N, C-alpha and C positions, 0 to 999 in steps of 0.2 A: 667755903670756900668749895664749891664744887666743879671738877673737871668734868666736861666732855673731850670725847675723841671725837675725831669728824674723820666717818669713814672714806675713802676716797669715791668720787664720784666714777662709777665703769659707763665707760664711752658705750656710745648704743650703737650693732652696728644695722647698715642698709636691706643687708639677708635676713634679718627681723621684721623685715618688711610684709617680706610675701611667704607663702608654706613652704616649707620644705622642701618639697617636691618640685613646685614653679621655679624657686633660686635653682634648683640642679637641673630642670632642662634649661634654663635659661644659660646660664653658665656652660653647660654642653653645646649648646650652639654656638656659644660667643668664643668657644676652644675652637671648632671646629670651622667653624664660617673664617677667624682670624687668625687661626695658626697657632693657639696660645696652646702652653699645657695647662692641663684642671685647675689647676690652683691659680695659676695666672688669672684664666678666665673669673673664677670665683673670688679674687679680690678686686678684679676690673667690674660685674656687675654688684658685687659688696660697695662699692666708691657712687655704680651710676645710680642705686636704690636712694642711697642718701642724697645724695645733690640731690634725685627728682624730688625727694620728699623735701628736702629744705628751698626749694622752688616754686612749689605747686604752694605749697601752708603759705608762704609769705607773698606769692606772685611775682615774684621775683623776675623777673621773665629777663633782665639785663645779664643773666649771668649763661655762665658756658661751661661745659666739662671739657677736661685737657683732653688734648689727642690720644690720650691711652684709655679715659676713661667714657669717651664716647662710645666705642664698639660698646661698652653695657648695656647704653644707651637704645642702641641700634640694635640688641638684640632683642631685648626686654618690648620692642615698640613693635618688631615682626612679628612678635606674640599676641599678636592684634587683639584678639578677643580679651584676654587675659591682662594686658595693657589696658585696655578700655576699664576693664571693669573694677581693677585695681586705680585709675585716675579717680571714674566715678567715686568709690568707697573714701579714697581717701582727703578729694578737693571737693568733689561736686560737680567736676568737670574735665574735659579730655585735654591731658596735658599733648600739645605736637609737638612734634618735632621738625621743625623748619630751619632746612639749610639757610646761614646765616652769611652775613660775609662779616661778620664779628671777625677780628685778628684774634689768640689767641695773645694777651703778653701779657710776661711776668705779674705784674701789680693786679692782670683781671683775676687770673686764676689763683692770685694770693690771695685776693679779694672771697673770691669763691668759697677756700678751705677753710678760711676767717669764719663766714659764716656758715658754714657746712660742723665746720667745730665748736659755735656756738650756738646750735641748736643739739651740741651733746651727742653728735657720733664721732666716731676712730675716724680718723683720716691716715689713710696710706698715705706718707709724704711722698712716694720714691713715684706713685701712677701719676699723683698731681706736681709733680718735677719740682715742688720746693722742699727738697730734704735737700740736707747739708751736704749730703755725697752723689747730688743729683751735675752729673756731666756727659756732655755729649759723648758720645753718641748712646752713653747707657742709660738714660734719663728720656722723659717725653718728647723732646724736639719742639716741645712749643714754644712760641713767641723767640724773640731775641734774649740772650742769656741765659738762656736756660742749657 
C-alpha cells in the first residue's frame, strides 16, 4: 500500500493578479485617499482584486464588496487606463462600478466571501466583517449584525 501526503493548498492572493508596481501604486492611492495606513490599504486592495476576479470570471454581477473592501475597487478603477486594460485582459470586457442600491447584509457578504474562497483566494475575514471577533465599531460596519 502506498501512502501519499497531500500538500496543503496555498490560497491565491489578489495582489498576484497585477504587477507589483501597479499593486503598490493603487495601494498608495488607497492609503492616501481613504486615510488608511499603507499595510491596511494593501490588504484592502488585495481583497478587492480577488473580489473583482471572481465577479468578472463568473459574471456574477449580484456580488458586492464589503464597505471596507470597496475603497480598493474605487482606487483601482480611478487608475482608469490600467483598470480598463486589466479588465480586458482578465475578462474581455470592462467591469464597471455602478453605484447600486444593494444593502450590504451579513448573508450577502457571507455569500461573496464563500465565492472568493471557493475560487482559491485568501480571504481577510476582518475586512469582510465575517471574522468571529468582528464586533462594532471595530469591524466593517456593513449591514445588520456586524
